[in-house]
Backbone and ligand atoms as CSV (ligand in chain L), in Angstrom:
chain,resi,resn,atom,element,x,y,z
A,1,MET,N,N,49.149,99.323,31.923
A,1,MET,CA,C,48.602,99.538,33.268
A,1,MET,C,C,47.153,100.027,33.201
A,2,ALA,N,N,46.918,101.016,32.342
A,2,ALA,CA,C,45.561,101.545,32.204
A,2,ALA,C,C,44.625,100.461,31.681
A,3,LEU,N,N,45.147,99.622,30.767
A,3,LEU,CA,C,44.326,98.547,30.225
A,3,LEU,C,C,43.942,97.569,31.330
A,4,LEU,N,N,44.921,97.182,32.142
A,4,LEU,CA,C,44.643,96.267,33.252
A,4,LEU,C,C,43.594,96.854,34.182
A,5,ALA,N,N,43.724,98.142,34.469
A,5,ALA,CA,C,42.769,98.795,35.356
A,5,ALA,C,C,41.379,98.768,34.750
A,6,ALA,N,N,41.308,99.001,33.452
A,6,ALA,CA,C,40.012,98.991,32.776
A,6,ALA,C,C,39.393,97.595,32.818
A,7,ILE,N,N,40.226,96.585,32.606
A,7,ILE,CA,C,39.736,95.206,32.644
A,7,ILE,C,C,39.188,94.868,34.026
A,8,ALA,N,N,39.967,95.213,35.041
A,8,ALA,CA,C,39.564,94.918,36.416
A,8,ALA,C,C,38.259,95.625,36.744
A,9,LEU,N,N,38.159,96.858,36.312
A,9,LEU,CA,C,36.973,97.649,36.581
A,9,LEU,C,C,35.754,97.074,35.858
A,10,SER,N,N,35.960,96.659,34.593
A,10,SER,CA,C,34.805,96.181,33.830
A,10,SER,C,C,34.238,94.911,34.448
A,11,SER,N,N,35.110,94.005,34.926
A,11,SER,CA,C,34.568,92.783,35.496
A,11,SER,C,C,33.884,93.081,36.828
A,12,PHE,N,N,34.313,94.129,37.471
A,12,PHE,CA,C,33.674,94.545,38.721
A,12,PHE,C,C,32.300,95.147,38.429
A,13,VAL,N,N,32.255,96.014,37.466
A,13,VAL,CA,C,31.011,96.702,37.121
A,13,VAL,C,C,29.935,95.726,36.640
A,14,PHE,N,N,30.369,94.714,35.835
A,14,PHE,CA,C,29.385,93.781,35.294
A,14,PHE,C,C,29.176,92.571,36.198
A,15,SER,N,N,29.603,92.691,37.446
A,15,SER,CA,C,29.467,91.530,38.326
A,15,SER,C,C,27.986,91.183,38.508
A,16,ALA,N,N,27.711,89.902,38.447
A,16,ALA,CA,C,26.344,89.403,38.488
A,16,ALA,C,C,25.931,89.113,39.929
A,17,ASP,N,N,24.683,88.876,40.133
A,17,ASP,CA,C,24.166,88.588,41.460
A,17,ASP,C,C,23.275,87.343,41.373
A,18,PRO,N,N,23.916,86.153,41.342
A,18,PRO,CA,C,23.128,84.943,41.120
A,18,PRO,C,C,22.249,84.608,42.322
A,19,LYS,N,N,21.131,83.981,42.031
A,19,LYS,CA,C,20.197,83.607,43.101
A,19,LYS,C,C,20.039,82.099,43.153
A,20,GLY,N,N,20.078,81.573,44.347
A,20,GLY,CA,C,19.890,80.144,44.519
A,20,GLY,C,C,18.950,79.871,45.674
A,21,ALA,N,N,18.758,78.597,45.984
A,21,ALA,CA,C,17.905,78.214,47.105
A,21,ALA,C,C,18.612,77.139,47.920
A,22,LEU,N,N,18.579,77.314,49.224
A,22,LEU,CA,C,19.271,76.406,50.132
A,22,LEU,C,C,18.275,75.850,51.131
A,23,ASN,N,N,18.282,74.539,51.281
A,23,ASN,CA,C,17.399,73.883,52.237
A,23,ASN,C,C,18.229,72.999,53.169
A,24,ILE,N,N,18.050,73.185,54.469
A,24,ILE,CA,C,18.716,72.305,55.434
A,24,ILE,C,C,17.734,71.181,55.746
A,25,ALA,N,N,18.059,69.989,55.264
A,25,ALA,CA,C,17.134,68.857,55.409
A,25,ALA,C,C,17.118,68.340,56.843
A,26,SER,N,N,18.296,68.259,57.469
A,26,SER,CA,C,18.349,67.802,58.860
A,26,SER,C,C,19.666,68.197,59.510
A,27,VAL,N,N,19.597,68.366,60.833
A,27,VAL,CA,C,20.812,68.570,61.625
A,27,VAL,C,C,20.756,67.567,62.768
A,28,LYS,N,N,21.840,66.859,62.972
A,28,LYS,CA,C,21.928,65.928,64.101
A,28,LYS,C,C,23.205,66.223,64.866
A,29,VAL,N,N,23.142,66.022,66.162
A,29,VAL,CA,C,24.325,66.241,66.993
A,29,VAL,C,C,24.659,64.935,67.708
A,30,TYR,N,N,25.923,64.514,67.580
A,30,TYR,CA,C,26.388,63.277,68.226
A,30,TYR,C,C,27.566,63.586,69.117
A,31,ASN,N,N,27.645,62.828,70.184
A,31,ASN,CA,C,28.763,62.905,71.103
A,31,ASN,C,C,29.819,61.902,70.645
A,32,VAL,N,N,30.999,62.381,70.335
A,32,VAL,CA,C,32.036,61.452,69.871
A,32,VAL,C,C,33.315,61.685,70.666
A,33,LYS,N,N,34.208,60.737,70.582
A,33,LYS,CA,C,35.515,60.908,71.215
A,33,LYS,C,C,36.316,61.928,70.418
A,34,ALA,N,N,36.974,62.822,71.118
A,34,ALA,CA,C,37.848,63.779,70.438
A,34,ALA,C,C,39.014,63.020,69.834
A,35,GLN,N,N,39.399,63.398,68.617
A,35,GLN,CA,C,40.417,62.629,67.910
A,35,GLN,C,C,41.751,62.567,68.651
A,36,ARG,N,N,42.212,63.704,69.103
A,36,ARG,CA,C,43.544,63.744,69.694
A,36,ARG,C,C,43.553,63.403,71.184
A,37,TYR,N,N,42.365,63.513,71.796
A,37,TYR,CA,C,42.290,63.281,73.239
A,37,TYR,C,C,41.215,62.238,73.502
A,38,PRO,N,N,41.589,60.959,73.479
A,38,PRO,CA,C,40.592,59.896,73.546
A,38,PRO,C,C,39.734,59.903,74.810
A,39,HIS,N,N,40.184,60.571,75.867
A,39,HIS,CA,C,39.381,60.571,77.089
A,39,HIS,C,C,38.397,61.724,77.124
A,40,ARG,N,N,38.521,62.593,76.163
A,40,ARG,CA,C,37.635,63.742,76.107
A,40,ARG,C,C,36.557,63.500,75.070
A,41,LYS,N,N,35.371,64.016,75.330
A,41,LYS,CA,C,34.295,63.866,74.354
A,41,LYS,C,C,34.002,65.225,73.746
A,42,GLN,N,N,33.524,65.201,72.528
A,42,GLN,CA,C,33.052,66.460,71.971
A,42,GLN,C,C,31.849,66.177,71.084
A,43,GLU,N,N,31.055,67.191,70.876
A,43,GLU,CA,C,29.864,67.026,70.056
A,43,GLU,C,C,30.150,67.473,68.631
A,44,LEU,N,N,29.698,66.663,67.705
A,44,LEU,CA,C,29.805,67.015,66.292
A,44,LEU,C,C,28.411,67.166,65.712
A,45,ALA,N,N,28.246,68.172,64.870
A,45,ALA,CA,C,26.960,68.360,64.180
A,45,ALA,C,C,27.075,67.787,62.771
A,46,PHE,N,N,26.037,67.104,62.344
A,46,PHE,CA,C,25.974,66.525,60.998
A,46,PHE,C,C,24.815,67.174,60.267
A,47,VAL,N,N,25.120,67.836,59.186
A,47,VAL,CA,C,24.133,68.643,58.474
A,47,VAL,C,C,23.881,68.034,57.088
A,48,ASN,N,N,22.634,67.726,56.808
A,48,ASN,CA,C,22.239,67.317,55.454
A,48,ASN,C,C,21.549,68.492,54.779
A,49,PHE,N,N,21.956,68.770,53.572
A,49,PHE,CA,C,21.389,69.943,52.891
A,49,PHE,C,C,21.125,69.612,51.433
A,50,ASN,N,N,20.324,70.440,50.813
A,50,ASN,CA,C,20.242,70.430,49.355
A,50,ASN,C,C,20.190,71.859,48.867
A,51,VAL,N,N,20.869,72.081,47.785
A,51,VAL,CA,C,21.036,73.445,47.309
A,51,VAL,C,C,20.981,73.467,45.782
A,52,THR,N,N,20.338,74.490,45.273
A,52,THR,CA,C,20.343,74.715,43.830
A,52,THR,C,C,20.759,76.165,43.595
A,53,ALA,N,N,21.560,76.388,42.576
A,53,ALA,CA,C,21.956,77.758,42.231
A,53,ALA,C,C,22.489,77.757,40.801
A,54,ASP,N,N,22.190,78.813,40.107
A,54,ASP,CA,C,22.749,79.002,38.767
A,54,ASP,C,C,23.838,80.058,38.865
A,55,LEU,N,N,25.075,79.609,38.847
A,55,LEU,CA,C,26.200,80.537,38.989
A,55,LEU,C,C,26.823,80.898,37.642
A,56,THR,N,N,26.176,80.486,36.556
A,56,THR,CA,C,26.741,80.785,35.226
A,56,THR,C,C,26.912,82.289,34.978
A,57,PRO,N,N,26.035,83.166,35.544
A,57,PRO,CA,C,26.267,84.604,35.318
A,57,PRO,C,C,27.614,85.103,35.854
A,58,LEU,N,N,28.230,84.341,36.759
A,58,LEU,CA,C,29.521,84.774,37.317
A,58,LEU,C,C,30.677,84.485,36.369
A,59,PHE,N,N,30.397,83.678,35.330
A,59,PHE,CA,C,31.466,83.345,34.392
A,59,PHE,C,C,31.493,84.329,33.240
A,60,ASN,N,N,32.588,85.059,33.145
A,60,ASN,CA,C,32.846,85.854,31.948
A,60,ASN,C,C,34.302,85.599,31.574
A,61,TRP,N,N,34.793,86.282,30.582
A,61,TRP,CA,C,36.142,86.020,30.077
A,61,TRP,C,C,37.217,86.269,31.136
A,62,ASN,N,N,36.873,86.984,32.188
A,62,ASN,CA,C,37.866,87.270,33.221
A,62,ASN,C,C,37.706,86.369,34.456
A,63,THR,N,N,36.849,85.350,34.358
A,63,THR,CA,C,36.647,84.466,35.513
A,63,THR,C,C,37.588,83.272,35.409
A,64,LYS,N,N,38.484,83.143,36.354
A,64,LYS,CA,C,39.382,82.002,36.362
A,64,LYS,C,C,38.680,80.814,37.001
A,65,GLN,N,N,38.158,81.015,38.199
A,65,GLN,CA,C,37.401,79.949,38.859
A,65,GLN,C,C,36.581,80.529,40.000
A,66,LEU,N,N,35.644,79.713,40.469
A,66,LEU,CA,C,34.829,80.089,41.627
A,66,LEU,C,C,35.169,79.165,42.786
A,67,PHE,N,N,35.192,79.744,43.958
A,67,PHE,CA,C,35.278,78.941,45.166
A,67,PHE,C,C,33.925,79.075,45.848
A,68,LEU,N,N,33.232,77.953,45.934
A,68,LEU,CA,C,31.862,77.952,46.458
A,68,LEU,C,C,31.882,77.270,47.817
A,69,TYR,N,N,31.213,77.835,48.797
A,69,TYR,CA,C,31.230,77.188,50.119
A,69,TYR,C,C,29.944,77.416,50.887
A,70,LEU,N,N,29.635,76.440,51.714
A,70,LEU,CA,C,28.456,76.503,52.568
A,70,LEU,C,C,28.929,76.842,53.975
A,71,GLU,N,N,28.341,77.890,54.528
A,71,GLU,CA,C,28.807,78.393,55.808
A,71,GLU,C,C,27.683,78.355,56.837
A,72,ALA,N,N,28.015,77.912,58.033
A,72,ALA,CA,C,27.084,78.004,59.165
A,72,ALA,C,C,27.491,79.220,59.985
A,73,GLU,N,N,26.515,80.040,60.325
A,73,GLU,CA,C,26.778,81.230,61.136
A,73,GLU,C,C,25.936,81.153,62.391
A,74,TYR,N,N,26.607,81.195,63.515
A,74,TYR,CA,C,25.853,81.139,64.765
A,74,TYR,C,C,26.649,81.830,65.860
A,75,ALA,N,N,25.951,82.189,66.924
A,75,ALA,CA,C,26.623,82.704,68.111
A,75,ALA,C,C,26.554,81.587,69.137
A,76,ASN,N,N,27.675,81.222,69.732
A,76,ASN,CA,C,27.619,80.103,70.685
A,76,ASN,C,C,27.037,80.551,72.023
A,77,ALA,N,N,26.976,79.631,72.970
A,77,ALA,CA,C,26.321,79.917,74.252
A,77,ALA,C,C,26.984,81.074,74.988
A,78,GLN,N,N,28.261,81.350,74.664
A,78,GLN,CA,C,28.966,82.479,75.281
A,78,GLN,C,C,28.771,83.769,74.486
A,79,GLY,N,N,27.994,83.686,73.392
A,79,GLY,CA,C,27.737,84.873,72.589
A,79,GLY,C,C,28.816,85.171,71.564
A,80,VAL,N,N,29.763,84.246,71.384
A,80,VAL,CA,C,30.832,84.450,70.402
A,80,VAL,C,C,30.322,84.067,69.024
A,81,LYS,N,N,30.468,84.982,68.070
A,81,LYS,CA,C,29.987,84.733,66.719
A,81,LYS,C,C,30.939,83.803,65.969
A,82,ASN,N,N,30.379,82.823,65.315
A,82,ASN,CA,C,31.188,81.856,64.580
A,82,ASN,C,C,30.721,81.731,63.146
A,83,GLU,N,N,31.681,81.581,62.253
A,83,GLU,CA,C,31.383,81.283,60.856
A,83,GLU,C,C,32.191,80.054,60.497
A,84,VAL,N,N,31.508,78.988,60.192
A,84,VAL,CA,C,32.182,77.707,59.965
A,84,VAL,C,C,31.869,77.219,58.559
A,85,VAL,N,N,32.918,76.931,57.797
A,85,VAL,CA,C,32.724,76.369,56.456
A,85,VAL,C,C,32.532,74.862,56.605
A,86,ILE,N,N,31.392,74.359,56.131
A,86,ILE,CA,C,31.132,72.920,56.310
A,86,ILE,C,C,31.172,72.131,54.995
A,87,TRP,N,N,31.198,72.844,53.900
A,87,TRP,CA,C,31.256,72.178,52.587
A,87,TRP,C,C,31.810,73.179,51.589
A,88,ASP,N,N,32.548,72.690,50.600
A,88,ASP,CA,C,33.016,73.620,49.562
A,88,ASP,C,C,33.238,72.893,48.248
A,89,ARG,N,N,33.412,73.672,47.216
A,89,ARG,CA,C,33.658,73.123,45.880
A,89,ARG,C,C,34.312,74.205,45.025
A,90,ILE,N,N,35.248,73.769,44.177
A,90,ILE,CA,C,35.855,74.692,43.218
A,90,ILE,C,C,35.206,74.458,41.865
A,91,ILE,N,N,34.818,75.515,41.206
A,91,ILE,CA,C,34.177,75.404,39.893
A,91,ILE,C,C,35.036,76.130,38.872
A,92,ARG,N,N,35.474,75.375,37.880
A,92,ARG,CA,C,36.419,75.946,36.914
A,92,ARG,C,C,35.788,76.252,35.573
A,93,ARG,N,N,34.620,75.651,35.306
A,93,ARG,CA,C,34.026,75.838,33.982
A,93,ARG,C,C,32.567,76.260,34.111
A,94,LYS,N,N,32.159,77.100,33.202
A,94,LYS,CA,C,30.780,77.577,33.191
A,94,LYS,C,C,29.785,76.412,33.121
A,95,GLU,N,N,30.173,75.347,32.397
A,95,GLU,CA,C,29.293,74.172,32.261
A,95,GLU,C,C,29.007,73.519,33.620
A,96,ASP,N,N,29.896,73.751,34.587
A,96,ASP,CA,C,29.712,73.127,35.908
A,96,ASP,C,C,29.084,74.092,36.909
A,97,ALA,N,N,28.627,75.236,36.433
A,97,ALA,CA,C,28.196,76.296,37.351
A,97,ALA,C,C,26.706,76.254,37.678
A,98,ILE,N,N,26.008,75.259,37.158
A,98,ILE,CA,C,24.625,75.067,37.590
A,98,ILE,C,C,24.646,74.011,38.692
A,99,ILE,N,N,24.395,74.485,39.902
A,99,ILE,CA,C,24.597,73.663,41.089
A,99,ILE,C,C,23.283,73.010,41.494
A,100,ASN,N,N,23.348,71.717,41.699
A,100,ASN,CA,C,22.182,70.978,42.181
A,100,ASN,C,C,22.735,69.852,43.052
A,101,VAL,N,N,22.933,70.162,44.311
A,101,VAL,CA,C,23.651,69.243,45.193
A,101,VAL,C,C,22.763,68.802,46.348
A,102,VAL,N,N,22.723,67.503,46.582
A,102,VAL,CA,C,22.155,66.956,47.809
A,102,VAL,C,C,23.355,66.413,48.565
A,103,GLY,N,N,23.672,67.029,49.696
A,103,GLY,CA,C,24.930,66.639,50.337
A,103,GLY,C,C,24.894,66.756,51.841
A,104,LYS,N,N,26.054,66.505,52.434
A,104,LYS,CA,C,26.230,66.659,53.877
A,104,LYS,C,C,27.572,67.331,54.140
A,105,ASN,N,N,27.793,67.768,55.375
A,105,ASN,CA,C,29.031,68.501,55.627
A,105,ASN,C,C,30.257,67.640,55.354
A,106,LYS,N,N,31.226,68.246,54.661
A,106,LYS,CA,C,32.491,67.601,54.324
A,106,LYS,C,C,33.468,67.720,55.482
A,107,TYR,N,N,33.336,68.797,56.237
A,107,TYR,CA,C,34.305,69.110,57.283
A,107,TYR,C,C,33.637,68.984,58.644
A,108,ASN,N,N,34.442,68.618,59.644
A,108,ASN,CA,C,33.967,68.511,61.016
A,108,ASN,C,C,33.308,69.809,61.460
A,109,PHE,N,N,32.145,69.666,62.034
A,109,PHE,CA,C,31.436,70.844,62.519
A,109,PHE,C,C,31.271,70.695,64.031
A,110,HIS,N,N,32.107,71.404,64.776
A,110,HIS,CA,C,32.001,71.370,66.239
A,110,HIS,C,C,32.180,72.775,66.766
A,111,ASP,N,N,31.720,73.005,67.966
A,111,ASP,CA,C,31.946,74.304,68.592
A,111,ASP,C,C,33.182,74.211,69.486
A,112,ILE,N,N,33.877,75.319,69.610
A,112,ILE,CA,C,35.108,75.365,70.400
A,112,ILE,C,C,34.838,74.972,71.859
A,113,SER,N,N,33.621,75.227,72.335
A,113,SER,CA,C,33.254,74.866,73.709
A,113,SER,C,C,33.005,73.366,73.851
A,114,THR,N,N,33.090,72.625,72.752
A,114,THR,CA,C,32.846,71.181,72.624
A,114,THR,C,C,31.374,70.774,72.669
A,115,THR,N,N,30.454,71.726,72.876
A,115,THR,CA,C,29.049,71.343,72.946
A,115,THR,C,C,28.151,72.322,72.179
A,116,PHE,N,N,27.042,71.797,71.671
A,116,PHE,CA,C,26.030,72.652,71.034
A,116,PHE,C,C,24.852,72.895,71.972
A,117,LYS,N,N,24.999,72.447,73.217
A,117,LYS,CA,C,23.950,72.657,74.198
A,117,LYS,C,C,23.782,74.171,74.415
A,118,ASN,N,N,22.536,74.635,74.413
A,118,ASN,CA,C,22.223,76.064,74.606
A,118,ASN,C,C,22.758,76.974,73.508
A,119,VAL,N,N,23.197,76.385,72.403
A,119,VAL,CA,C,23.623,77.217,71.282
A,119,VAL,C,C,22.377,77.597,70.477
A,120,PRO,N,N,22.155,78.884,70.258
A,120,PRO,CA,C,20.980,79.305,69.499
A,120,PRO,C,C,21.024,78.788,68.053
A,121,PRO,N,N,19.868,78.800,67.381
A,121,PRO,CA,C,19.814,78.303,65.997
A,121,PRO,C,C,20.843,78.982,65.093
A,122,SER,N,N,21.272,78.233,64.097
A,122,SER,CA,C,22.306,78.701,63.169
A,122,SER,C,C,21.672,79.029,61.824
A,123,SER,N,N,22.175,80.067,61.173
A,123,SER,CA,C,21.756,80.256,59.789
A,123,SER,C,C,22.834,79.679,58.882
A,124,TYR,N,N,22.424,79.324,57.692
A,124,TYR,CA,C,23.321,78.689,56.731
A,124,TYR,C,C,23.239,79.466,55.431
A,125,SER,N,N,24.381,79.616,54.774
A,125,SER,CA,C,24.360,80.327,53.500
A,125,SER,C,C,25.362,79.725,52.523
A,126,LEU,N,N,25.042,79.891,51.256
A,126,LEU,CA,C,25.930,79.463,50.183
A,126,LEU,C,C,26.646,80.710,49.689
A,127,LYS,N,N,27.966,80.735,49.821
A,127,LYS,CA,C,28.744,81.918,49.435
A,127,LYS,C,C,29.763,81.552,48.371
A,128,TYR,N,N,30.295,82.560,47.717
A,128,TYR,CA,C,31.304,82.286,46.697
A,128,TYR,C,C,32.360,83.384,46.652
A,129,ASN,N,N,33.540,82.998,46.196
A,129,ASN,CA,C,34.585,83.948,45.813
A,129,ASN,C,C,34.790,83.771,44.326
A,130,VAL,N,N,34.860,84.876,43.617
A,130,VAL,CA,C,35.195,84.812,42.202
A,130,VAL,C,C,36.666,85.170,42.063
A,131,MET,N,N,37.462,84.220,41.535
A,131,MET,CA,C,38.873,84.499,41.309
A,131,MET,C,C,39.063,84.882,39.855
A,132,PRO,N,N,39.438,86.142,39.612
A,132,PRO,CA,C,39.574,86.609,38.240
A,132,PRO,C,C,40.994,86.383,37.711
A,133,TYR,N,N,41.151,86.453,36.398
A,133,TYR,CA,C,42.498,86.444,35.824
A,133,TYR,C,C,43.203,87.741,36.174
A,134,VAL,N,N,42.452,88.835,36.097
A,134,VAL,CA,C,43.018,90.152,36.376
A,134,VAL,C,C,42.059,90.881,37.315
A,135,GLY,N,N,42.616,91.488,38.361
A,135,GLY,CA,C,41.773,92.283,39.239
A,135,GLY,C,C,41.611,91.628,40.592
A,136,VAL,N,N,40.641,92.103,41.326
A,136,VAL,CA,C,40.509,91.667,42.715
A,136,VAL,C,C,39.465,90.565,42.862
A,137,LEU,N,N,39.658,89.785,43.903
A,137,LEU,CA,C,38.723,88.745,44.294
A,137,LEU,C,C,37.397,89.405,44.696
A,138,THR,N,N,36.276,88.852,44.234
A,138,THR,CA,C,34.999,89.378,44.719
A,138,THR,C,C,34.251,88.292,45.474
A,139,TYR,N,N,33.444,88.717,46.421
A,139,TYR,CA,C,32.709,87.807,47.286
A,139,TYR,C,C,31.227,88.010,47.053
A,140,GLY,N,N,30.462,86.959,47.272
A,140,GLY,CA,C,29.021,87.122,47.184
A,140,GLY,C,C,28.305,86.000,47.885
A,141,GLU,N,N,27.003,86.174,47.983
A,141,GLU,CA,C,26.155,85.165,48.618
A,141,GLU,C,C,25.091,84.761,47.622
A,142,ALA,N,N,24.937,83.456,47.391
A,142,ALA,CA,C,23.978,82.989,46.382
A,142,ALA,C,C,22.688,82.474,46.998
A,143,ALA,N,N,22.738,82.066,48.259
A,143,ALA,CA,C,21.530,81.531,48.890
A,143,ALA,C,C,21.686,81.557,50.404
A,144,LYS,N,N,20.560,81.612,51.080
A,144,LYS,CA,C,20.576,81.631,52.544
A,144,LYS,C,C,19.316,80.929,53.044
A,145,THR,N,N,19.406,80.304,54.200
A,145,THR,CA,C,18.198,79.697,54.765
A,145,THR,C,C,17.221,80.811,55.167
A,146,ASP,N,N,15.927,80.565,54.983
A,146,ASP,CA,C,14.910,81.568,55.329
A,146,ASP,C,C,14.931,81.850,56.821
A,147,GLU,N,N,15.071,80.779,57.587
A,147,GLU,CA,C,15.056,80.919,59.042
A,147,GLU,C,C,16.212,80.132,59.619
A,148,PRO,N,N,16.754,80.607,60.757
A,148,PRO,CA,C,17.813,79.834,61.415
A,148,PRO,C,C,17.307,78.433,61.799
A,149,VAL,N,N,18.234,77.490,61.838
A,149,VAL,CA,C,17.902,76.092,62.115
A,149,VAL,C,C,18.481,75.710,63.474
A,150,ALA,N,N,17.638,75.155,64.331
A,150,ALA,CA,C,18.065,74.820,65.692
A,150,ALA,C,C,19.013,73.627,65.703
A,151,PHE,N,N,19.917,73.600,66.673
A,151,PHE,CA,C,20.719,72.400,66.933
A,151,PHE,C,C,19.874,71.490,67.819
A,152,PRO,N,N,19.698,70.237,67.418
A,152,PRO,CA,C,18.879,69.342,68.238
A,152,PRO,C,C,19.656,68.854,69.457
A,153,LYS,N,N,18.960,68.161,70.330
A,153,LYS,CA,C,19.620,67.536,71.478
A,153,LYS,C,C,20.598,66.492,71.011
A,154,VAL,N,N,21.649,66.319,71.782
A,154,VAL,CA,C,22.679,65.348,71.405
A,154,VAL,C,C,22.122,63.926,71.453
A,155,GLU,N,N,22.504,63.136,70.458
A,155,GLU,CA,C,22.148,61.713,70.428
A,155,GLU,C,C,23.428,60.943,70.672
A,156,SER,N,N,23.308,59.814,71.362
A,156,SER,CA,C,24.547,59.046,71.502
A,156,SER,C,C,24.661,58.082,70.335
A,157,ARG,N,N,25.883,57.930,69.908
A,157,ARG,CA,C,26.136,57.145,68.708
A,157,ARG,C,C,26.148,55.660,69.082
A,158,VAL,N,N,25.510,54.826,68.255
A,158,VAL,CA,C,25.504,53.389,68.567
A,158,VAL,C,C,26.638,52.678,67.827
L,1,NAG,C1,C,15.331,70.192,48.812
L,1,NAG,O1,O,14.659,68.968,48.912
L,1,NAG,C2,C,13.307,69.096,49.320
L,1,NAG,C3,C,12.760,67.707,49.539
L,1,NAG,O2,O,13.084,66.847,48.481
L,1,NAG,C4,C,12.540,69.860,48.238
L,1,NAG,O3,O,11.200,70.011,48.633
L,1,NAG,C5,C,13.171,71.221,48.073
L,1,NAG,O4,O,12.545,71.909,47.006
L,1,NAG,C6,C,14.655,71.089,47.794
L,1,NAG,N1,N,15.216,72.438,47.862
L,1,NAG,C7,C,16.266,72.821,47.142
L,1,NAG,C8,C,16.731,74.195,47.361
L,1,NAG,O5,O,16.824,72.082,46.352
């Protein structure tokens, strides 16, 4: 028991603080038919991003895997704070922990109100969970946009 506690503590104490850079290349908003309700429309945001980060410092003998995710944080027009995961990746090996991704959102990005009209700009960040063999899950942030990014006017899809 004492050994386990020491192990958990040591991986906590030596936890690293990796630094990365996140760039939001573009955000577009389209009006689409809601999947389950064909007569209803909803707006979806499409985010293109590129991100670089060296997460190798997070790998030590007690690191089982990393859960890496890109999160949009915004307050909607009603002032409700939202955190939406739009992309993620599991990293199991230190060799795969140097991130250099040009990508777009994997998951549907919509607001519960169905519209991004009057929604203030969103900030975006690259976050991670470290899943250890022994001990507690730790959370961190590897990169964040310098400035919030505005939602553009809705475009109709052709
Ligand atoms: C993202 O791509 C732009 C344009 O190619 C480049 O200038 C920028 O350095 C890249 N940023 C990151 C974090 O990869």
